[in-house]
ROFI-641520 format. One record per residue (C-alpha): residue number from 1; residue in one letter; x, z, y. Coordinates in nm, 4 decimals. Example, Ala and Ser with C-alpha at 12.3 -4.5 7.8 and 13.67 -1.06 7.14 Angstrom:
% ROFI-641520
R resi resn       px       pz       py
R    1    a   1.2300   0.7800  -0.4500
R    2    s   1.3670   0.7140  -0.1060
END
This chain:
% ROFI-641520
R resi resn       px       pz       py
R    1    m   0.0000   0.0000   0.0000
R    2    q   0.1087  -0.0718   0.3579
R    3    e   0.1408   0.2910   0.4606
R    4    n   0.3650   0.2037   0.7567
R    5    v   0.0926  -0.0170   0.9078
R    6    r  -0.1828   0.1293   1.1240
R    7    i  -0.4717  -0.0902   1.2359
R    8    i  -0.7784  -0.0041   1.4424
R    9    h  -1.0916  -0.2158   1.4217
R   10    i  -1.3218  -0.1808   1.7224
R   11    d  -1.6795  -0.3058   1.7001
R   12    m  -1.9191  -0.2600   1.9908
R   13    d  -2.2566  -0.1089   1.9013
R   14    a  -2.5479  -0.3578   1.9302
R   15    f  -2.3484  -0.5149   2.2126
R   16    f  -2.5956  -0.7499   2.3864
R   17    a  -2.8834  -0.5051   2.3491
R   18    a  -2.6655  -0.2152   2.4648
R   19    v  -2.5724  -0.4023   2.7832
R   20    e  -2.9392  -0.4686   2.8580
R   21    m  -3.0306  -0.1036   2.7998
R   22    r  -2.7413   0.0059   3.0176
R   23    d  -2.8511  -0.2146   3.3068
R   24    f  -3.2278  -0.1738   3.2644
R   25    p  -3.3254   0.1873   3.1859
R   26    q  -3.6830   0.0870   3.0983
R   27    y  -3.5484  -0.0634   2.7723
R   28    r  -3.3765   0.2525   2.6529
R   29    g  -3.5074   0.4096   2.3351
R   30    k  -3.7276   0.1084   2.2618
R   31    p  -3.7056  -0.1722   2.0029
R   32    l  -3.5234  -0.4355   2.2078
R   33    i  -3.4417  -0.7847   2.0830
R   34    v  -3.2006  -1.0234   2.2526
R   35    g  -3.2749  -1.3790   2.1460
R   36    g  -3.5455  -1.6426   2.1478
R   37    p  -3.9062  -1.5480   2.2295
R   38    p  -4.1378  -1.4741   1.9342
R   39    n  -4.3423  -1.7927   1.9873
R   40    s  -4.0339  -2.0152   1.9575
R   41    r  -3.7925  -2.1316   1.6903
R   42    g  -3.5296  -1.9033   1.8322
R   43    v  -3.3455  -1.6344   1.6410
R   44    v  -3.2364  -1.2782   1.7043
R   45    s  -2.8893  -1.2630   1.8610
R   46    t  -2.8788  -0.8867   1.8323
R   47    c  -3.1178  -0.5959   1.8583
R   48    s  -3.1208  -0.2274   1.9380
R   49    y  -3.0965   0.0335   1.6653
R   50    e  -3.4605   0.1198   1.7333
R   51    a  -3.5502  -0.2387   1.6331
R   52    r  -3.3270  -0.2270   1.3269
R   53    r  -3.5402   0.0524   1.1840
R   54    y  -3.8096  -0.2118   1.1307
R   55    g  -3.5743  -0.4275   0.9238
R   56    i  -3.4850  -0.6609   1.2085
R   57    h  -3.1318  -0.8023   1.2106
R   58    s  -2.9159  -1.0712   1.3709
R   59    a  -2.9958  -1.4351   1.2836
R   60    m  -3.3527  -1.3438   1.1800
R   61    p  -3.6138  -1.5886   1.3160
R   62    s  -3.7763  -1.4403   1.6252
R   63    y  -4.1294  -1.4965   1.4937
R   64    l  -4.0475  -1.2880   1.1857
R   65    a  -3.8952  -1.0117   1.4000
R   66    f  -4.2204  -1.0039   1.5971
R   67    k  -4.4214  -0.9712   1.2748
R   68    l  -4.2078  -0.6759   1.1701
R   69    c  -4.2381  -0.5100   1.5101
R   70    p  -4.5120  -0.6485   1.7384
R   71    k  -4.4283  -0.3929   2.0083
R   72    a  -4.0657  -0.5081   2.0331
R   73    i  -3.9365  -0.6208   2.3721
R   74    f  -3.7819  -0.9700   2.3697
R   75    v  -3.5246  -1.0718   2.6323
R   76    s  -3.3450  -1.4055   2.6480
R   77    g  -3.0030  -1.2565   2.7218
R   78    r  -2.7491  -1.2854   3.0029
R   79    y  -2.4544  -1.4432   2.8257
R   80    d  -2.2439  -1.4816   3.1395
R   81    i  -2.2615  -1.1029   3.1830
R   82    y  -2.1728  -1.0422   2.8183
R   83    s  -1.8719  -1.2738   2.8517
R   84    k  -1.7514  -1.0895   3.1604
R   85    i  -1.7782  -0.7532   2.9829
R   86    g  -1.6010  -0.9028   2.6810
R   87    r  -1.3051  -0.9946   2.9011
R   88    e  -1.2987  -0.6427   3.0477
R   89    l  -1.3066  -0.5020   2.6961
R   90    k  -1.0036  -0.7103   2.5985
R   91    q  -0.8120  -0.5726   2.8969
R   92    i  -0.8901  -0.2178   2.7831
R   93    f  -0.7474  -0.2956   2.4400
R   94    l  -0.4314  -0.4343   2.5983
R   95    e  -0.3767  -0.1031   2.7777
R   96    f  -0.3058   0.0511   2.4360
R   97    t  -0.1232  -0.2256   2.2460
R   98    p  -0.0198  -0.5894   2.3034
R   99    l  -0.1173  -0.6711   1.9437
R  100    v  -0.4871  -0.7484   1.9848
R  101    e  -0.6763  -1.0005   1.7728
R  102    s  -1.0191  -1.0746   1.9156
R  103    v  -1.2593  -1.1682   1.6381
R  104    s  -1.5528  -1.2188   1.8737
R  105    i  -1.6640  -1.1173   2.2206
R  106    d  -1.7321  -0.7601   2.1062
R  107    e  -1.4975  -0.7069   1.8119
R  108    a  -1.1198  -0.6875   1.7696
R  109    y  -0.8337  -0.5668   1.5528
R  110    l  -0.5552  -0.3650   1.7175
R  111    d  -0.2187  -0.3099   1.5504
R  112    v  -0.0964   0.0290   1.6745
R  113    s   0.1879   0.0732   1.4259
R  114    e   0.4452   0.0921   1.7060
R  115    q   0.2388   0.3316   1.9166
R  116    t   0.1606   0.5863   1.6436
R  117    r   0.3638   0.7745   1.3831
R  118    d   0.0914   0.8130   1.1183
R  119    i  -0.2750   0.7501   1.0397
R  120    e  -0.3842   1.0744   1.2087
R  121    a  -0.2181   0.9713   1.5330
R  122    a  -0.3828   0.6297   1.5064
R  123    a  -0.7208   0.8018   1.4718
R  124    k  -0.6561   1.0031   1.7888
R  125    l  -0.5644   0.6823   1.9695
R  126    a  -0.8862   0.5195   1.8470
R  127    g  -1.0769   0.8115   1.9961
R  128    k  -0.9050   0.7552   2.3309
R  129    i  -0.9946   0.3852   2.3213
R  130    k  -1.3580   0.4682   2.2506
R  131    e  -1.3625   0.7155   2.5386
R  132    r  -1.2000   0.4620   2.7709
R  133    i  -1.4697   0.2080   2.6824
R  134    k  -1.7431   0.4640   2.7411
R  135    q  -1.6055   0.5675   3.0799
R  136    s  -1.5265   0.2170   3.2039
R  137    l  -1.8118   0.0106   3.0615
R  138    r  -2.0726   0.2805   2.9880
R  139    l  -2.1079   0.1427   2.6365
R  140    t  -2.0304   0.2815   2.2927
R  141    a  -1.8129   0.1367   2.0197
R  142    s  -1.7458   0.2231   1.6580
R  143    a  -1.3870   0.2384   1.5350
R  144    g  -1.2315   0.2087   1.1934
R  145    v  -0.8732   0.3158   1.1268
R  146    s  -0.6717   0.2217   0.8209
R  147    f  -0.3549   0.0587   0.6910
R  148    n  -0.4916  -0.2979   0.6744
R  149    k  -0.7534  -0.5160   0.8409
R  150    f  -1.0028  -0.5199   0.5547
R  151    l  -1.0186  -0.1424   0.5278
R  152    a  -1.0286  -0.0952   0.9061
R  153    k  -1.3305  -0.3266   0.9184
R  154    i  -1.5012  -0.1406   0.6333
R  155    a  -1.4334   0.1902   0.8099
R  156    s  -1.5809   0.0805   1.1438
R  157    e  -1.9114  -0.0074   0.9759
R  158    m  -1.9480   0.3217   0.7878
R  159    h  -2.0784   0.5466   1.0666
R  160    k  -2.2433   0.3344   1.3318
R  161    p  -2.3247   0.3785   1.6138
R  162    d  -2.0459   0.5521   1.8074
R  163    g  -1.8555   0.6287   1.4887
R  164    l  -1.4884   0.6870   1.4165
R  165    t  -1.3910   0.6624   1.0503
R  166    v  -1.0487   0.6808   0.8880
R  167    i  -0.9620   0.5344   0.5495
R  168    s  -0.6222   0.6712   0.4508
R  169    p  -0.3967   0.5581   0.1647
R  170    e  -0.5080   0.8709  -0.0230
R  171    t  -0.8825   0.8010   0.0096
R  172    a  -0.8947   0.4191   0.0047
R  173    l  -0.9344   0.3560  -0.3676
R  174    t  -1.2021   0.6218  -0.4142
R  175    i  -1.4039   0.4890  -0.1197
R  176    l  -1.3779   0.1315  -0.2447
R  177    e  -1.4832   0.2232  -0.5973
R  178    e  -1.7961   0.3988  -0.4716
R  179    l  -1.8850   0.1306  -0.2155
R  180    d  -2.1885  -0.0901  -0.2728
R  181    i  -2.0672  -0.4444  -0.3306
R  182    r  -2.2926  -0.5633  -0.0470
R  183    k  -2.0838  -0.3545   0.1941
R  184    f  -1.7619  -0.5423   0.1162
R  185    h  -1.6628  -0.7552   0.4142
R  186    g  -1.6400  -1.1141   0.2903
R  187    i  -1.9104  -1.0812   0.0249
R  188    g  -2.2293  -1.2356   0.1556
R  189    k  -2.5855  -1.2188   0.0278
R  190    a  -2.5562  -1.5127  -0.2137
R  191    t  -2.2269  -1.3892  -0.3602
R  192    a  -2.3643  -1.0375  -0.3955
R  193    e  -2.6586  -1.1748  -0.5929
R  194    r  -2.4215  -1.3626  -0.8239
R  195    m  -2.2215  -1.0451  -0.8725
R  196    h  -2.5373  -0.8491  -0.9495
R  197    n  -2.6168  -1.1033  -1.2209
R  198    l  -2.2745  -1.0264  -1.3692
R  199    g  -2.3403  -0.6530  -1.3585
R  200    i  -2.1198  -0.5945  -1.0539
R  201    r  -2.2891  -0.3564  -0.8117
R  202    t  -2.0099  -0.1317  -0.6866
R  203    g  -1.6400  -0.1525  -0.6230
R  204    r  -1.5831   0.0287  -0.9512
R  205    d  -1.7676  -0.2502  -1.1345
R  206    l  -1.5699  -0.5175  -0.9519
R  207    k  -1.2409  -0.3485  -1.0309
R  208    k  -1.3128  -0.3673  -1.4046
R  209    v  -1.3452  -0.7475  -1.4024
R  210    p  -1.0188  -0.9271  -1.4947
R  211    l  -0.8665  -1.1620  -1.2376
R  212    a  -0.9135  -1.4657  -1.4635
R  213    e  -1.2834  -1.3859  -1.4993
R  214    l  -1.3298  -1.3531  -1.1221
R  215    i  -1.1567  -1.6863  -1.0632
R  216    k  -1.3750  -1.8446  -1.3315
R  217    h  -1.6929  -1.7365  -1.1526
R  218    f  -1.5846  -1.7465  -0.7864
R  219    g  -1.2905  -1.9847  -0.7680
R  220    k  -1.0128  -1.8996  -0.5231
R  221    a  -1.2289  -1.6282  -0.3687
R  222    g  -1.1930  -1.4417  -0.6984
R  223    s  -0.8303  -1.3605  -0.6111
R  224    y  -0.9451  -1.2221  -0.2765
R  225    y  -1.2047  -0.9978  -0.4418
R  226    h  -0.9465  -0.8810  -0.6960
R  227    s  -0.7141  -0.7756  -0.4137
R  228    i  -0.9528  -0.6136  -0.1683
R  229    v  -1.1127  -0.3842  -0.4259
R  230    r  -0.7599  -0.2492  -0.4785
R  231    g  -0.7113  -0.2006  -0.1047
R  232    i  -0.4710  -0.4945  -0.0749
R  233    d  -0.4878  -0.7087   0.2401
R  234    r  -0.1608  -0.8419   0.3806
R  235    r  -0.3091  -1.0300   0.6760
R  236    k  -0.1413  -0.9426   1.0029
R  237    v  -0.3050  -0.8927   1.3389
R  238    t  -0.2736  -1.2337   1.5053
R  239    v  -0.2425  -1.2136   1.8818
R  240    s  -0.3675  -1.5650   1.9576
R  241    r  -0.5779  -1.8142   1.7715
R  242    t  -0.5731  -2.1853   1.8382
R  243    r  -0.9206  -2.3064   1.9282
R  244    r  -1.0228  -2.5708   1.6758
R  245    s  -1.3397  -2.7046   1.8337
R  246    l  -1.5696  -2.6613   2.1287
R  247    g  -1.9311  -2.7659   2.1489
R  248    k  -2.2944  -2.6878   2.2177
R  249    e  -2.6239  -2.7335   2.0385
R  250    r  -2.9944  -2.7097   2.1188
R  251    t  -3.2906  -2.6051   1.9061
R  252    f  -3.6242  -2.7567   2.0096
R  253    a  -3.9665  -2.5960   2.0410
R  254    r  -4.1142  -2.9113   1.8857
R  255    d  -3.9578  -3.1681   1.6552
R  256    l  -3.8108  -3.4820   1.8070
R  257    y  -3.8855  -3.8201   1.6486
R  258    s  -3.7919  -4.0610   1.9265
R  259    l  -3.4324  -4.1827   1.9573
R  260    t  -3.4899  -4.2075   2.3326
R  261    e  -3.5722  -3.8361   2.3478
R  262    m  -3.2730  -3.7501   2.1297
R  263    e  -3.0363  -3.9540   2.3449
R  264    a  -3.1642  -3.7773   2.6570
R  265    v  -3.0833  -3.4429   2.4960
R  266    l  -2.7404  -3.5646   2.3836
R  267    r  -2.6629  -3.6764   2.7396
R  268    k  -2.7336  -3.3249   2.8675
R  269    i  -2.5280  -3.1647   2.5881
R  270    a  -2.2395  -3.4076   2.6516
R  271    h  -2.2500  -3.3145   3.0196
R  272    d  -2.2337  -2.9413   2.9420
R  273    v  -1.9571  -2.9764   2.6825
R  274    s  -1.7511  -3.1974   2.9146
R  275    a  -1.7860  -2.9438   3.1957
R  276    i  -1.6559  -2.6623   2.9743
R  277    l  -1.3689  -2.8736   2.8403
R  278    t  -1.2691  -2.9820   3.1899
R  279    e  -1.2819  -2.6255   3.3214
R  280    k  -1.0568  -2.5073   3.0379
R  281    g  -0.8244  -2.8078   3.0610
R  282    i  -0.8870  -2.9015   2.6966
R  283    k  -0.9131  -3.2503   2.5467
R  284    g  -0.9747  -3.3676   2.1920
R  285    k  -0.9981  -3.6717   1.9687
R  286    t  -1.2882  -3.6074   1.7278
R  287    v  -1.6574  -3.5936   1.8173
R  288    t  -1.8940  -3.4296   1.5677
R  289    l  -2.2693  -3.4834   1.5839
R  290    k  -2.4850  -3.2122   1.4289
R  291    l  -2.8394  -3.2905   1.3150
R  292    k  -3.0834  -3.0425   1.1663
R  293    y  -3.4084  -3.1871   1.0359
R  294    n  -3.7424  -3.0082   1.0316
R  295    d  -3.6949  -2.9240   0.6637
R  296    f  -3.3710  -2.7427   0.7683
R  297    t  -3.1499  -3.0074   0.6065
R  298    l  -2.8236  -3.0112   0.8013
R  299    q  -2.6231  -3.3293   0.8596
R  300    t  -2.2896  -3.3592   1.0423
R  301    r  -2.1048  -3.6806   1.1172
R  302    c  -1.7790  -3.7259   1.3057
R  303    l  -1.5792  -4.0048   1.4657
R  304    s  -1.2212  -3.9883   1.5951
R  305    k  -1.0563  -4.1761   1.8807
R  306    p  -0.6839  -4.2634   1.8908
R  307    y  -0.6492  -4.0780   2.2226
R  308    y  -0.7412  -3.7426   2.3796
R  309    f  -1.0458  -3.7235   2.6067
R  310    n  -1.3000  -3.4783   2.7477
R  311    d  -1.5168  -3.6978   2.9694
R  312    e  -1.8939  -3.6975   2.9456
R  313    k  -1.9212  -4.0754   2.8995
R  314    t  -1.7032  -4.0907   2.5870
R  315    l  -1.8681  -3.7833   2.4372
R  316    f  -2.2152  -3.9258   2.4949
R  317    q  -2.1396  -4.2784   2.3767
R  318    t  -1.9693  -4.1536   2.0604
R  319    a  -2.2489  -3.9092   1.9803
R  320    t  -2.5226  -4.1692   2.0325
R  321    a  -2.3337  -4.4179   1.8140
R  322    l  -2.3208  -4.1566   1.5384
R  323    l  -2.6901  -4.0861   1.5877
R  324    a  -2.7866  -4.4540   1.5634
R  325    c  -2.5907  -4.4951   1.2391
R  326    n  -2.6957  -4.1746   1.0668
R  327    y  -3.0400  -4.0627   1.1826
R  328    r  -3.2924  -4.0688   0.8985
R  329    h  -3.5827  -4.2424   1.0660
R  330    n  -3.9313  -4.0952   1.0797
R  331    r  -3.7968  -3.7452   1.0140
R  332    g  -3.8348  -3.4727   1.2738
R  333    i  -3.5239  -3.3247   1.4365
R  334    r  -3.5258  -2.9545   1.5239
R  335    l  -3.1631  -2.9240   1.6421
R  336    l  -2.8969  -3.1475   1.7958
R  337    g  -2.5372  -3.0576   1.8737
R  338    i  -2.2110  -3.2118   1.9900
R  339    s  -1.8645  -3.0656   1.9412
R  340    l  -1.5132  -3.1908   2.0124
R  341    s  -1.2279  -3.1034   1.7756
R  342    n  -0.8749  -3.2178   1.6942
R  343    l  -0.7905  -3.0607   2.0294
R  344    d  -0.4705  -3.1025   2.2248
R  345    t  -0.4317  -2.7229   2.2185
R  346    e  -0.3578  -2.7505   1.8444
R  347    e  -0.0815  -3.0032   1.9057
R  348    k   0.0689  -2.7854   2.1808
R  349    a   0.0643  -2.4842   1.9511
R  350    e   0.2414  -2.6849   1.6814
R  351    r   0.5125  -2.7992   1.9251
R  352    e   0.5683  -2.4456   2.0548
R  353    e   0.6029  -2.3144   1.7003
R  354    q   0.8510  -2.5875   1.6143
R  355    q   1.0593  -2.5090   1.9213
R  356    e   1.0535  -2.1365   1.8462
R  357    f   1.1484  -2.1622   1.4798
R  358    g   1.3536  -2.4823   1.4898
R  359    f   1.1763  -2.6796   1.2196
R  360    f   0.9227  -2.9608   1.1916
R  361    r   0.6014  -2.9492   0.9936
R  362    d   0.4740  -3.2281   0.7758
R  363    y   0.1841  -3.3405   0.9930
R  364    g   0.0422  -3.5433   0.7060
R  365    n  -0.0308  -3.2173   0.5239
R  366    k  -0.1213  -2.9920   0.8145
R  367    g  -0.3681  -2.7218   0.7202
R  368    y  -0.5239  -2.4180   0.8780
R  369    s  -0.6251  -2.0824   0.7413
R  370    d  -0.8194  -1.7915   0.8858
END
């Protein structure tokens, strides 16, 4: 075990909903849902803990959330405000360590191995970070402290909200053996069901399954499951991540059948995506069109140019060409999206790495891993 490594995982509590309750006292103590209205095809972005008591959760269709709790308050969300607070949160993290890996706007891993002598000291530091967040942002966060990223993530989820949980080298294996398999980060609903069919319901059950058997049933992921149940995770906190794509999508209140209507939507999306790319100084080569039909069938098609671009015209023309070639006529469209990938930021990152380490990669076999 990596006993000389100390990692803190910080996860804000019901972040979007918490911001709304902070800024609007009339929402406090009530089932609050941030997301699409109940009479739309929108989904729940997040919800207060009062709403979660009714079984409501993120990504649930808004109409279903309303059925579960008709008295819930629905708000559309102020994502510019959330982004601003997310940036402030990152600055707080950087006050304690330069090794910060942001997983999302409200979640990050912090490597505090250099700042602390042992796991107990890391826990005290996590408490200070939580207090700093509370004082500065008037929001609460849950923290997990352990000797690798997987266990720190597991720990932060154990006592929400406003929790602080430590998983030490001495307690890790016992905790993992007793943990419900559905609580393992990286095991989703479908995988958990497959494991249940194999008689795997807890970490103890998972630990009994030979590696070869796990690989047989789950492929490469089987090796991951074999490691994490033994508390093994050698991933390091990565300070920066190269952005791989940037895009936007829209879900419609009614299905679209007309190509003219779809092209009008794509023009607006292309305009918005181009504006963001231009603001960030990012260009790319590959346009991806995303189509979701009214039966929830998802279709993505992409087309690459031999040059970098970020202008609205090229985005729109490429997306409409993909639409014309791939749209299944007479079928309703509930969602359209455009994204740009193969970004110039990836190429710059590659060049910087080559200069730093003095070697050249085989670009024909370039791959990425999370």
